[in-house]
C-alpha positions as MATLAB code, in Angstrom:
seq = 'XXXXXXXXXXXXXXXXXXXXXXXXXXXXXXXXXXXXXXXXXXXXXXXXXXXXXXXXXXXXXXXXXXXXXXXXXXXXXXXXXXXXXXXXXXXXXXXXXXXXXXXXXXXXXXXXXXXXXXXXXXXXXXXXXXXXXXXXXXXXXXXXXXXXXXXXXXXXXXXXXXXXXXXXXXXXXXXXXXXXXXXXXXXXXXXXXXXXXXXXXXXXXXXXXXXXXXXXXXXXXXXXXXXXX';
ca = [
     314.273  -61.694  -37.541;
     313.615  -61.784  -41.242;
     310.562  -63.774  -40.603;
     309.092  -61.266  -38.168;
     310.053  -58.472  -40.782;
     308.072  -60.495  -43.697;
     305.009  -60.793  -41.379;
     305.047  -57.293  -40.874;
     305.513  -56.378  -44.349;
     302.502  -58.455  -45.178;
     300.466  -56.907  -42.417;
     301.526  -53.536  -44.095;
     300.669  -54.523  -47.355;
     297.006  -55.646  -46.346;
     296.566  -52.659  -44.564;
     297.436  -50.857  -47.908;
     295.323  -52.642  -49.858;
     292.413  -51.963  -47.884;
     293.309  -48.312  -47.572;
     293.602  -48.220  -51.264;
     290.096  -49.761  -51.794;
     288.542  -47.691  -49.265;
     289.762  -44.840  -51.085;
     288.499  -45.835  -54.393;
     285.281  -46.590  -52.794;
     284.962  -43.109  -51.420;
     286.300  -41.788  -54.535;
     283.317  -43.702  -56.624;
     280.886  -42.064  -54.468;
     281.963  -39.043  -54.611;
     282.259  -39.150  -58.404;
     278.420  -39.421  -58.470;
     277.511  -36.218  -56.996;
     274.271  -35.521  -55.566;
     272.182  -32.343  -55.118;
     270.747  -31.184  -52.072;
     268.706  -28.251  -50.827;
     268.672  -27.568  -47.180;
     267.070  -23.937  -47.852;
     269.256  -22.629  -44.575;
     269.612  -19.519  -46.097;
     267.549  -18.874  -48.694;
     265.181  -20.331  -51.434;
     267.720  -21.941  -53.419;
     266.566  -21.300  -57.147;
     262.865  -22.498  -56.146;
     260.323  -20.481  -57.537;
     256.929  -19.136  -56.540;
     257.359  -19.945  -53.013;
     258.373  -17.774  -50.229;
     261.543  -18.823  -47.763;
     260.874  -19.300  -44.205;
     263.611  -18.681  -41.454;
     261.372  -20.257  -38.373;
     258.178  -21.516  -40.074;
     256.510  -23.846  -39.671;
     256.630  -23.828  -35.774;
     257.562  -27.388  -34.773;
     259.458  -28.519  -38.119;
     262.935  -30.275  -36.859;
     264.616  -29.278  -39.899;
     264.722  -25.554  -39.242;
     266.314  -23.069  -39.918;
     264.919  -22.664  -43.529;
     261.848  -24.104  -45.276;
     259.648  -23.028  -48.357;
     256.272  -22.012  -47.995;
     253.854  -22.752  -50.980;
     251.017  -20.558  -50.581;
     247.572  -21.329  -52.244;
     244.990  -18.365  -51.565;
     242.205  -19.890  -52.680;
     240.672  -23.275  -53.302;
     240.758  -25.624  -56.506;
     243.701  -26.897  -58.820;
     247.135  -24.816  -58.712;
     250.168  -25.790  -59.811;
     252.750  -23.549  -58.370;
     256.266  -24.225  -57.102;
     258.916  -24.556  -59.556;
     262.344  -25.445  -59.769;
     264.434  -25.517  -63.243;
     267.648  -27.150  -62.770;
     269.852  -24.610  -64.023;
     273.118  -24.547  -66.045;
     274.626  -22.673  -63.063;
     275.817  -23.730  -59.196;
     273.256  -24.859  -56.622;
     272.388  -28.052  -54.428;
     276.288  -28.261  -53.726;
     277.222  -28.602  -57.565;
     278.810  -26.431  -59.945;
     276.298  -27.194  -62.646;
     272.697  -28.501  -61.401;
     271.867  -29.325  -65.080;
     274.689  -31.608  -65.919;
     274.690  -33.130  -62.220;
     270.874  -33.969  -62.964;
     272.041  -35.679  -66.299;
     274.735  -37.499  -64.371;
     271.976  -38.960  -62.125;
     269.303  -39.647  -64.536;
     272.059  -41.812  -66.638;
     272.069  -43.908  -63.352;
     268.793  -45.216  -64.539;
     266.512  -46.943  -61.830;
     269.073  -46.064  -59.009;
     268.187  -42.296  -58.857;
     265.964  -40.919  -56.843;
     264.579  -37.558  -55.440;
     263.725  -37.139  -51.838;
     261.852  -34.470  -49.862;
     259.870  -33.604  -46.684;
     256.524  -31.984  -47.231;
     254.518  -30.278  -44.270;
     251.082  -28.878  -43.803;
     250.259  -26.163  -41.340;
     247.025  -26.980  -39.662;
     246.808  -23.080  -38.576;
     246.957  -22.197  -42.206;
     243.359  -23.163  -42.931;
     240.410  -21.490  -42.175;
     238.881  -22.027  -38.886;
     236.000  -23.992  -37.763;
     235.918  -25.564  -41.657;
     236.242  -29.031  -42.531;
     238.055  -29.524  -45.888;
     239.865  -32.083  -48.227;
     243.055  -31.030  -49.725;
     245.767  -32.730  -52.056;
     249.283  -31.972  -52.815;
     250.904  -33.158  -55.991;
     254.221  -33.218  -57.750;
     255.284  -33.433  -61.495;
     258.408  -33.815  -63.298;
     259.164  -32.528  -66.813;
     262.161  -32.817  -69.066;
     262.784  -33.341  -72.859;
     262.640  -36.953  -72.620;
     259.835  -39.321  -74.033;
     257.783  -39.017  -70.581;
     257.456  -35.355  -70.844;
     255.038  -33.959  -68.151;
     254.811  -36.577  -65.447;
     252.275  -35.952  -62.661;
     251.617  -37.582  -59.444;
     249.337  -37.173  -56.469;
     251.021  -37.911  -53.025;
     248.644  -36.539  -50.297;
     244.951  -36.773  -50.392;
     243.874  -35.367  -46.512;
     241.394  -33.982  -44.710;
     241.172  -31.099  -42.272;
     239.255  -31.166  -39.573;
     237.844  -28.146  -38.166;
     239.960  -26.320  -35.816;
     242.771  -28.872  -36.058;
     245.944  -27.207  -35.566;
     248.827  -29.911  -35.823;
     251.803  -29.971  -37.869;
     251.528  -32.631  -40.293;
     254.855  -34.259  -42.071;
     255.415  -36.514  -44.728;
     258.792  -37.975  -46.306;
     258.589  -39.104  -49.823;
     261.476  -41.065  -51.932;
     260.626  -41.144  -55.650;
     262.332  -42.808  -58.550;
     263.540  -40.249  -61.594;
     261.316  -42.783  -63.561;
     258.444  -41.626  -61.428;
     258.838  -38.318  -62.358;
     259.664  -39.154  -65.748;
     263.371  -38.327  -66.195;
     265.614  -41.015  -67.729;
     268.702  -41.697  -69.127;
     269.564  -39.412  -72.071;
     267.267  -36.428  -70.539;
     269.158  -33.340  -70.952;
     267.018  -30.872  -69.049;
     264.892  -30.801  -65.990;
     262.106  -29.204  -64.207;
     260.186  -30.140  -60.643;
     256.680  -28.740  -60.079;
     254.417  -29.087  -56.863;
     250.819  -27.753  -56.928;
     247.687  -28.292  -54.570;
     243.948  -28.914  -54.674;
     241.384  -28.036  -52.147;
     237.699  -27.607  -51.886;
     235.922  -24.326  -52.638;
     237.700  -21.319  -52.068;
     239.283  -22.639  -49.096;
     243.543  -21.704  -48.915;
     246.205  -24.384  -48.395;
     249.739  -23.920  -47.344;
     252.440  -26.512  -47.748;
     255.816  -26.403  -46.751;
     258.972  -28.136  -48.372;
     262.531  -29.102  -47.077;
     265.243  -31.361  -47.462;
     265.121  -31.837  -51.416;
     267.773  -34.172  -52.586;
     268.507  -35.981  -55.672;
     270.951  -39.050  -55.328;
     271.711  -42.163  -56.451;
     270.784  -45.383  -54.293;
     274.430  -47.139  -53.748;
     274.679  -50.618  -55.305;
     275.686  -53.661  -52.688;
     278.786  -53.426  -54.234;
     279.560  -49.954  -53.618;
     278.456  -50.424  -50.155;
     280.744  -53.276  -49.458;
     283.787  -51.132  -50.777;
     282.681  -48.245  -48.439;
     282.504  -50.706  -45.481;
     286.049  -51.410  -46.625;
     287.138  -47.675  -46.516;
     285.752  -47.592  -42.857;
     287.648  -50.798  -41.952;
     290.669  -48.793  -43.373;
     290.074  -45.835  -41.509;
     289.347  -48.139  -38.144;
     292.973  -49.603  -38.822;
     294.627  -46.608  -39.181;
     293.252  -45.408  -35.936;
     294.249  -48.402  -34.123;
     297.903  -47.955  -35.403;
];
């Protein structure tokens, strides 16, 4: 009877240890807060855009997306996101959250979806168009610009085209020690032809390290054991 009790205690101790490790893993993941902007109700502090509840038609991420309207051709840097010292993106303070993310170095990323609505181009016109992003901060890199889309619009092409981008903070010029952050998007197109872009599901996050993933797996195992009990 004593041996059975000892074995049962060992099993309980093992389960408790797994549960503790799982809790620590989950707590560690929560300590590195992400910023997520889904635009389900408004523009969430993004400027020079219009919030769209039901557009673009056919986008799986609805309700809610940002529409960036360029009324003429040529180069225009338009949309701006100033990560303010106030709440947003699921954080009480967006700037301090960005600082913590930037301090994670190469593991910090910004991801987002971009859409082009073919119906927004002039009919019967074939033109080229580009989409660019830029990061800005008080760090050494300063303004850092990248062209992400270099496309062509066929005459009367009306489909919705979508892209998903995942950029490291360093690609945007953001690095450890930076204390303020801005994000810009812009467009370029031929002649006087307008072009409209949409954006959705913007998120700043840290890519989990393999060790963190292992601890998260232990946390999942702990939950499974508790359900089995």
